[in-house]
C-alpha positions, -999 to +999 in steps of 0.1 A: -088-230+226-124-218+234-131-191+257-172-190+258-195-225+260-207-233+227-234-254+244-259-282+218-273-318+225-244-337+203-215-324+198-202-316+165-178-332+149-171-300+123-166-276+154-144-304+167-123-303+137-130-268+134-113-255+167-082-283+161-069-271+132-076-230+145-056-243+174-027-258+147-033-222+131-047-226+097-059-197+079-100-195+069-096-211+043-077-236+042-099-251+078-128-241+047-113-265+025-107-293+047-136-289+064-156-282+026-174-252+040-166-210+028-137-191+042-168-170+054-188-196+070-150-212+083-148-172+103-185-166+114-181-202+131-153-196+149-166-163+163-197-188+175-176-208+186-153-184+202-124-192+194-098-170+204-089-147+181-049-146+166-026-119+162-034-102+128-002-094+109-017-067+086-017-032+114-025-001+109+012+013+116+025-014+089+001-003+066+008+034+075+050+020+064+041+015+033+024+035+022+050+063+034+076+041+009+052+044-023+047+082-013+089+085-015+089+068-044+065+082-067+081+112-054+109+107-061+105+094-095+081+128-103+111+148-091+130+131-125+111+133-148+101+172-136+143+173-136+144+157-175+117+184-186+136+208-176+165+196-196+150+194-227+137+230-223+169+246-215+179+220-247+151+242-269+129+216-276+090+223-274+069+215-246+049+184-273+079+171-276+092+173-232+052+158-234+062+130-253+093+121-238+084+119-205+044+112-205+037+143-187+014+168-194+013+201-208+001+215-174+028+195-154+057+205-180+050+238-176+050+233-140+086+210-143+101+241-165+092+264-140+101+257-105+134+248-120+135+278-131+126+294-095+148+272-079+179+279-103+164+321-097+171+312-057+204+298-062+217+328-084+205+352-055+226+328-024+251+331-044+247+369-055+248+371-015+273+347-005+301+369-022 
């Protein structure tokens, strides 16, 4: 439970209670509420008492995975908006109408239409080479 000696002349019941709750797996907030201390005070006291750190569920790998998922979903949503913008422009809509409909900025709408045209040109060139 305690990995380094903590010498005092008199045993402190709060330290003992903190160590017991820590071993039971209680959080800083739960221990603080029970002992009338702030969460930060509990963390500092646990450090000074030398209580063994518990493994964190917030790892760097988990953070990277969450970021990848968020990035992919954002890119997918932007790609869909770009396709909508390109389709609207092909139907003769103005860039202002595209911006109002999709929420894209004027430059993003222009960029989406240009990307779509370049993609169509590449596809046509690939079909021409295949034929």
